[in-house]
C-alpha positions as CSV (number, residue, x, y, z in Angstrom):
1,X,-42.1,-7.2,-7.4
2,X,-42.9,-9.3,-4.3
3,X,-41.3,-12.1,-2.4
4,X,-37.7,-12.4,-1.2
5,X,-36.4,-13.8,-4.4
6,X,-37.9,-11.0,-6.4
7,X,-36.4,-8.4,-4.1
8,X,-33.0,-10.0,-4.3
9,X,-33.2,-10.0,-8.1
10,X,-33.9,-6.3,-8.0
11,X,-30.8,-5.8,-5.9
12,X,-28.6,-7.8,-8.3
13,X,-30.1,-5.8,-11.3
14,X,-29.2,-2.6,-9.5
15,X,-25.6,-3.8,-8.9
16,X,-25.4,-4.8,-12.5
17,X,-26.6,-1.4,-13.6
18,X,-23.8,0.3,-11.5
19,X,-21.1,-2.0,-13.0
20,X,-22.2,-1.8,-16.6
21,X,-22.8,2.0,-16.6
22,X,-19.4,2.7,-15.0
23,X,-17.2,0.1,-16.7
24,X,-18.8,-0.3,-20.1
25,X,-20.7,2.9,-20.8
26,X,-18.3,5.1,-18.9
27,X,-21.0,7.0,-17.1
28,X,-20.0,9.0,-14.0
29,X,-20.4,7.0,-10.8
30,X,-22.9,9.5,-9.4
31,X,-25.2,9.0,-12.4
32,X,-24.7,5.2,-12.2
33,X,-25.8,5.2,-8.5
34,X,-28.7,7.4,-9.3
35,X,-29.9,5.0,-11.9
36,X,-29.5,2.1,-9.5
37,X,-31.7,3.9,-7.0
38,X,-34.5,4.2,-9.6
39,X,-34.0,0.5,-10.5
40,X,-34.5,-0.4,-6.8
41,X,-37.5,1.9,-6.4
42,X,-39.3,1.0,-9.5
43,X,-38.4,-2.7,-9.3
44,X,-39.8,-3.1,-5.8
45,X,-43.0,-1.2,-6.6
46,X,-42.3,1.9,-4.4
47,X,-44.7,4.8,-5.0
48,X,-43.1,7.3,-7.4
49,X,-43.3,10.1,-4.8
50,X,-41.7,7.7,-2.3
51,X,-38.8,7.0,-4.6
52,X,-38.0,10.7,-4.8
53,X,-38.4,11.4,-1.0
54,X,-36.3,8.3,-0.1
55,X,-33.5,9.5,-2.4
56,X,-33.6,13.0,-1.0
57,X,-33.6,11.8,2.6
58,X,-30.8,9.3,2.0
59,X,-28.6,11.8,0.2
60,X,-29.4,14.6,2.7
61,X,-28.7,12.5,5.7
62,X,-25.4,11.3,4.4
63,X,-24.1,14.7,3.2
64,X,-25.4,16.5,6.2
65,X,-22.9,14.7,8.3
66,X,-20.1,14.7,5.8
67,X,-19.9,17.7,3.5
68,X,-18.2,20.1,6.0
69,X,-15.9,17.3,7.3
70,X,-14.7,16.4,3.8
71,X,-14.2,20.1,3.0
72,X,-12.1,20.7,6.1
73,X,-10.1,17.5,5.4
74,X,-9.4,18.7,1.9
75,X,-8.1,22.1,3.2
76,X,-5.7,20.3,5.5
77,X,-4.4,18.1,2.7
78,X,-3.9,21.2,0.4
79,X,-1.9,22.9,3.1
80,X,0.3,19.9,3.5
81,X,0.7,19.7,-0.3
82,X,1.5,23.3,-1.0
83,X,3.7,23.9,2.1
84,X,6.1,21.1,1.2
85,X,5.1,19.3,4.5
86,X,5.0,15.9,2.8
87,X,8.4,16.4,1.3
88,X,9.8,17.4,4.7
89,X,8.5,14.2,6.3
90,X,10.0,12.1,3.5
91,X,13.4,13.9,3.5
92,X,13.7,13.6,7.3
93,X,12.9,9.9,7.4
94,X,15.3,9.2,4.5
95,X,18.1,11.1,6.4
96,X,17.3,9.2,9.6
97,X,16.9,5.7,8.2
98,X,19.2,5.9,5.2
99,X,18.6,5.2,1.5
100,X,19.2,1.5,2.0
101,X,15.9,1.4,3.8
102,X,14.2,3.5,1.2
103,X,11.3,1.1,0.6
104,X,10.4,1.3,4.3
105,X,10.7,5.0,4.3
106,X,8.3,5.4,1.4
107,X,5.8,3.1,3.1
108,X,6.0,5.3,6.2
109,X,5.8,8.5,4.3
110,X,2.7,7.2,2.5
111,X,1.1,6.2,5.8
112,X,1.7,9.5,7.5
113,X,1.3,11.9,4.6
114,X,-1.7,9.9,3.2
115,X,-3.8,10.7,6.3
116,X,-5.1,14.1,5.0
117,X,-4.6,13.7,1.2
118,X,-6.4,11.7,-1.4
119,X,-4.5,8.7,-3.0
120,X,-3.9,10.3,-6.4
121,X,-2.8,13.7,-4.8
122,X,-0.5,12.0,-2.4
123,X,1.1,9.8,-5.1
124,X,1.7,12.7,-7.5
125,X,2.9,14.8,-4.6
126,X,5.5,12.3,-3.5
127,X,6.6,10.7,-6.7
128,X,9.3,13.3,-7.4
129,X,11.1,12.2,-4.2
130,X,10.9,8.6,-5.5
131,X,12.6,9.7,-8.7
132,X,15.4,11.5,-6.8
133,X,16.1,8.5,-4.5
134,X,16.0,6.0,-7.4
135,X,18.4,8.2,-9.5
136,X,20.9,8.6,-6.6
137,X,20.8,4.9,-5.4
138,X,20.1,3.1,-8.6
139,X,17.2,1.3,-7.0
140,X,14.3,0.0,-9.1
141,X,11.4,2.5,-9.2
142,X,9.0,-0.4,-8.4
143,X,11.0,-1.1,-5.2
144,X,10.1,2.4,-4.0
145,X,6.8,3.3,-5.7
146,X,4.8,0.2,-4.8
147,X,5.3,0.5,-1.0
148,X,4.3,4.1,-1.3
149,X,1.2,3.3,-3.3
150,X,0.0,0.4,-1.1
151,X,0.5,2.5,2.0
152,X,-1.5,5.3,0.5
153,X,-4.3,3.0,-0.6
154,X,-4.5,1.4,2.9
155,X,-4.9,4.7,4.6
156,X,-7.3,5.9,1.9
157,X,-9.7,3.0,2.5
158,X,-9.4,2.6,6.3
159,X,-8.8,5.9,8.1
160,X,-11.0,8.9,8.6
161,X,-11.0,11.7,7.7
162,X,-10.8,10.2,4.2
163,X,-14.2,10.6,2.6
164,X,-15.3,7.0,2.1
165,X,-14.1,5.8,5.5
166,X,-15.8,8.8,7.2
167,X,-19.0,8.2,5.2
168,X,-19.4,4.6,6.1
169,X,-18.5,5.4,9.7
170,X,-21.6,7.6,9.8
171,X,-23.7,5.2,7.8
172,X,-23.0,2.3,10.1
173,X,-23.2,4.5,13.3
174,X,-19.7,3.7,14.3
175,X,-17.5,5.7,16.7
176,X,-15.0,7.5,14.6
177,X,-12.3,7.5,17.3
178,X,-12.4,3.7,17.5
179,X,-12.4,3.4,13.7
180,X,-9.2,5.5,13.7
181,X,-7.6,3.3,16.5
182,X,-8.6,0.0,14.9
183,X,-7.5,1.3,11.4
184,X,-4.1,2.2,12.7
185,X,-3.7,-1.1,14.5
186,X,-4.6,-3.0,11.4
187,X,-3.3,-0.6,8.7
188,X,0.3,-0.2,9.7
189,X,1.2,-4.0,9.8
190,X,-0.7,-4.3,6.5
191,X,1.2,-1.6,4.9
192,X,4.5,-3.1,6.1
193,X,3.7,-6.7,4.9
194,X,2.2,-5.7,1.5
195,X,4.7,-2.9,1.0
196,X,8.4,-3.3,1.7
197,X,8.2,-7.0,2.6
198,X,6.2,-7.8,-0.5
199,X,8.3,-5.8,-2.9
200,X,11.5,-7.3,-1.5
201,X,10.1,-10.8,-2.3
202,X,8.6,-10.0,-5.7
203,X,10.9,-7.4,-7.2
204,X,14.6,-7.0,-8.2
205,X,16.2,-4.2,-6.2
206,X,18.6,-3.0,-8.9
207,X,17.3,-0.5,-11.5
208,X,16.7,-1.7,-15.1
209,X,19.1,-0.3,-17.7
210,X,16.5,2.1,-19.2
211,X,15.4,3.6,-15.8
212,X,17.8,6.6,-15.9
213,X,16.5,7.6,-19.3
214,X,12.9,7.4,-18.1
215,X,13.6,9.6,-15.1
216,X,15.6,12.1,-17.2
217,X,12.6,12.6,-19.5
218,X,10.7,13.9,-16.5
219,X,10.9,17.5,-15.5
220,X,13.3,18.5,-12.6
221,X,11.8,16.3,-9.8
222,X,12.3,18.7,-6.9
223,X,12.8,22.4,-6.7
224,X,16.2,23.1,-5.2
225,X,16.5,25.4,-2.2
226,X,12.8,25.3,-1.4
227,X,12.2,26.2,2.2
228,X,10.3,23.4,3.9
229,X,8.4,23.4,7.3
230,X,9.8,21.7,10.3
231,X,9.3,17.9,10.7
232,X,7.9,17.9,14.2
233,X,5.4,20.7,13.6
234,X,4.3,19.2,10.3
235,X,3.8,15.8,11.9
236,X,1.8,17.3,14.7
237,X,-0.4,19.2,12.2
238,X,-1.2,16.0,10.4
239,X,-2.0,14.0,13.5
240,X,-3.8,16.7,15.4
241,X,-7.4,15.9,14.2
242,X,-6.8,12.2,14.8
243,X,-5.5,12.8,18.3
244,X,-8.6,14.9,19.2
245,X,-11.0,12.3,17.8
246,X,-9.3,9.5,19.6
247,X,-9.1,11.5,22.8
248,X,-12.9,11.7,22.8
249,X,-13.1,7.9,22.5
250,X,-10.6,7.3,25.2
251,X,-12.4,9.7,27.6
252,X,-15.8,7.9,27.1
253,X,-15.7,6.5,30.6
254,X,-15.8,10.0,32.2
255,X,-19.2,11.1,33.8
256,X,-21.1,12.8,30.9
257,X,-22.3,15.6,33.1
258,X,-18.8,16.9,34.0
259,X,-17.3,19.9,32.3
260,X,-14.2,17.8,31.3
261,X,-16.3,15.2,29.6
262,X,-18.4,17.7,27.7
263,X,-15.3,19.7,26.6
264,X,-13.5,16.6,25.4
265,X,-16.6,15.5,23.6
266,X,-16.9,18.8,21.8
267,X,-13.2,18.9,20.9
268,X,-13.2,15.3,19.7
269,X,-16.2,15.8,17.4
270,X,-15.0,15.3,13.8
271,X,-16.3,18.8,12.8
272,X,-14.6,20.5,15.7
273,X,-11.4,18.5,15.5
274,X,-10.9,19.2,11.8
275,X,-11.8,22.9,12.2
276,X,-9.1,23.2,14.9
277,X,-6.6,21.3,12.7
278,X,-7.3,23.6,9.7
279,X,-6.9,26.8,11.8
280,X,-3.6,25.4,13.2
281,X,-2.4,24.4,9.7
282,X,-3.1,27.9,8.5
283,X,-0.6,29.1,11.1
284,X,1.9,26.2,11.2
285,X,2.1,25.6,7.4
286,X,1.1,29.1,6.2
287,X,1.2,32.3,8.3
288,X,4.2,31.2,10.3
289,X,6.2,30.7,7.1
290,X,5.3,34.0,5.5
291,X,2.1,33.3,3.7
292,X,-0.6,36.0,3.7
293,X,-4.3,35.5,4.3
294,X,-4.9,36.0,0.6
295,X,-2.5,33.2,-0.1
296,X,-4.4,30.9,2.2
297,X,-7.7,32.0,0.7
298,X,-6.5,31.0,-2.8
299,X,-5.1,27.7,-1.6
300,X,-8.4,26.9,0.1
301,X,-10.3,27.8,-3.1
302,X,-8.2,25.5,-5.1
303,X,-9.0,22.5,-2.9
304,X,-12.8,22.6,-3.4
305,X,-13.5,22.0,-7.1
306,X,-12.1,18.3,-7.0
307,X,-14.5,17.6,-4.1
308,X,-17.7,18.0,-6.2
309,X,-17.6,14.6,-7.8
310,X,-16.6,12.9,-4.5
311,X,-19.5,14.5,-2.6
312,X,-22.0,13.6,-5.3
313,X,-20.8,9.9,-5.3
314,X,-21.0,9.7,-1.5
315,X,-24.4,11.4,-1.5
316,X,-25.8,9.0,-4.1
317,X,-24.3,6.1,-2.2
318,X,-26.2,7.3,0.9
319,X,-29.4,7.5,-1.2
320,X,-28.8,4.0,-2.5
321,X,-28.5,2.8,1.1
322,X,-31.7,4.5,2.0
323,X,-33.5,2.9,-1.0
324,X,-32.4,-0.5,0.1
325,X,-33.9,0.0,3.5
326,X,-37.1,1.7,2.4
327,X,-37.8,-0.8,-0.3
328,X,-37.5,-3.8,2.1
329,X,-34.5,-5.2,0.3
330,X,-32.3,-4.6,3.3
331,X,-34.4,-6.8,5.5
332,X,-34.5,-9.6,2.9
333,X,-30.7,-9.3,2.3
334,X,-30.0,-9.4,6.0
335,X,-32.1,-12.5,6.5
336,X,-30.5,-14.3,3.6
337,X,-27.0,-13.4,4.7
338,X,-27.8,-14.4,8.3
339,X,-28.6,-17.9,7.0
340,X,-25.1,-18.4,5.7
341,X,-22.4,-19.7,8.0
342,X,-20.0,-16.9,6.9
343,X,-18.8,-14.3,9.3
344,X,-20.5,-10.9,8.8
345,X,-17.0,-9.4,8.9
346,X,-15.9,-11.7,6.0
347,X,-19.1,-10.8,4.1
348,X,-18.5,-7.1,4.5
349,X,-14.9,-7.6,3.2
350,X,-16.0,-9.8,0.3
351,X,-18.8,-7.5,-0.9
352,X,-16.4,-4.5,-0.8
353,X,-13.7,-6.4,-2.7
354,X,-16.1,-7.7,-5.4
355,X,-17.5,-4.2,-5.9
356,X,-14.0,-2.7,-6.2
357,X,-13.0,-5.4,-8.7
358,X,-16.1,-4.7,-10.7
359,X,-16.4,-0.9,-10.7
360,X,-12.8,0.2,-10.2
361,X,-13.5,2.8,-7.5
362,X,-12.7,2.1,-3.8
363,X,-15.1,4.9,-2.8
364,X,-18.0,3.5,-4.8
365,X,-17.2,0.0,-3.5
366,X,-17.2,1.1,0.1
367,X,-20.3,3.1,-0.1
368,X,-22.2,0.4,-1.9
369,X,-20.9,-2.3,0.4
370,X,-22.0,-0.3,3.5
371,X,-25.5,-0.1,2.1
372,X,-25.7,-3.9,1.6
373,X,-24.2,-4.9,5.0
374,X,-26.0,-2.2,7.2
375,X,-29.1,-4.4,7.5
376,X,-26.9,-7.1,9.1
377,X,-26.1,-4.9,12.1
378,X,-29.8,-4.4,13.0
379,X,-30.2,-8.1,13.5
380,X,-26.8,-8.7,15.1
381,X,-26.2,-6.2,17.9
382,X,-23.1,-8.0,19.1
383,X,-21.1,-7.1,15.9
384,X,-18.7,-4.2,16.4
385,X,-19.7,-1.5,14.0
386,X,-16.2,-0.1,14.0
387,X,-14.8,-3.6,13.0
388,X,-17.3,-3.7,10.1
389,X,-16.2,-0.3,8.9
390,X,-12.5,-1.3,8.6
391,X,-13.6,-4.7,7.2
392,X,-15.3,-2.8,4.3
393,X,-12.2,-0.7,3.9
394,X,-10.0,-3.8,3.9
395,X,-12.0,-5.3,1.1
396,X,-11.9,-2.2,-1.0
397,X,-8.1,-2.1,-0.8
398,X,-7.7,-5.2,-2.9
399,X,-8.1,-5.7,-6.7
400,X,-6.8,-2.2,-7.6
401,X,-6.4,-3.1,-11.3
402,X,-7.1,-1.8,-14.8
403,X,-10.6,-0.5,-14.0
404,X,-9.3,1.8,-11.3
405,X,-7.7,5.2,-12.1
406,X,-5.3,4.7,-9.1
407,X,-3.8,1.7,-11.0
408,X,-3.0,3.9,-14.1
409,X,-1.5,6.7,-11.9
410,X,0.9,4.2,-10.4
411,X,1.7,2.4,-13.7
412,X,2.4,5.6,-15.7
413,X,4.4,7.4,-13.0
414,X,6.6,4.3,-12.5
415,X,6.9,3.8,-16.3
416,X,6.5,0.0,-16.1
417,X,4.8,-2.5,-18.5
418,X,1.2,-3.5,-17.7
419,X,2.2,-7.1,-16.6
420,X,4.7,-5.7,-14.0
421,X,2.1,-3.2,-12.7
422,X,-0.4,-6.0,-12.3
423,X,2.0,-8.4,-10.6
424,X,3.7,-5.9,-8.2
425,X,1.0,-3.2,-7.5
426,X,-2.2,-5.2,-7.9
427,X,-0.6,-8.1,-6.2
428,X,0.4,-5.9,-3.4
429,X,-3.2,-4.6,-2.9
430,X,-4.6,-8.1,-2.9
431,X,-2.1,-9.1,-0.3
432,X,-2.9,-6.0,1.7
433,X,-6.6,-6.9,1.6
434,X,-6.0,-10.5,2.7
435,X,-3.5,-9.6,5.5
436,X,-5.8,-6.8,6.9
437,X,-8.8,-9.2,6.9
438,X,-6.8,-11.7,9.0
439,X,-5.8,-8.9,11.4
440,X,-9.4,-7.7,11.6
441,X,-10.6,-11.2,12.4
442,X,-8.1,-11.5,15.2
443,X,-8.9,-8.0,16.5
444,X,-12.6,-8.8,16.5
445,X,-12.0,-11.4,19.2
446,X,-10.1,-8.9,21.3
447,X,-12.2,-5.7,21.3
448,X,-15.8,-5.6,22.5
């Protein structure tokens, strides 16, 4: 199909295929993206052999950068989960700040503990502590659970080493250290405003009359007497890979031929940084506390099976991106978007938000949006790639509603009616998306 209009129609058809297959037909996102790749290839008249080679190249290039990094990040998250590190951080902050500031504590716990763990894992891991605090203080579960969920979602979409954020960092050719720095600068105020501030304005603090019965139906929330790792060591373990990657960015001004610059560059590479962090976690959260190497081997093995679907989705997303470029759709899309008066940052945010609203997966939304906005960067060298990465993440935070499994995790664990979950949690994610966009637009005028 020739002509700009025809190519854009093919793109819209491919997006429609993704949405219909995932939402209506309930096909796995990997297969939906695979189908969209063939729609693009066949619809634009690519040679059959070219379709296959483009898919292979796009998927291989994406996973070649990411597979090991995602695997290492998953090990780090599993060590935090099984050692009780997340619980230690939560208990320490609650003891320091007091239960009267519990909504702020849960936001902070989600922001810190959410760095190495996936959203669903982090929420299920920390919800027992929410039950304990709610039972002891008679605070509404929504008052605690929503700030935790919004904070986890913000980190999930904006900060490497989370898979989607790391993937689009590579796809857009951004500096991962800068992405982390900008993500922290934007993410923390976002989590505060859309978490404890939002829930204070939108929710009654006192627990409803049936809340105690709901909590009582659950199994014993926390194992009494469980030995937990130290707070400082746990926090350092979580932040270690981020510190190393940011250190590389901050040292970019050193002469490249010096030993110091080369050493810092090596240590700050995501693969090296996460390898060091995993080795350190094996000691700090494992061996130091009496675990054997066999225990660590089994914990490592348990963290890999859930990664299969994520890797396939990200790989297919990379292939979709490659198809858009090879078919010529990318150039046409970039030209059409360039004609609008809208900011490329706003466009990246909008596309990611619309995709998340439609398909219900922040990961799919971010990968798909990256493929559609990448062509903009080629024609606009002045746009910060790092800003574009967090703009896509910002868009994907919003509209976490009934099409997203994360929504149902939050709703069911908090035991609230559907309207309340939509008002409080979905409303919080929309606010987080809008607030973060505003912060990103401000930041884009400050950073080069």
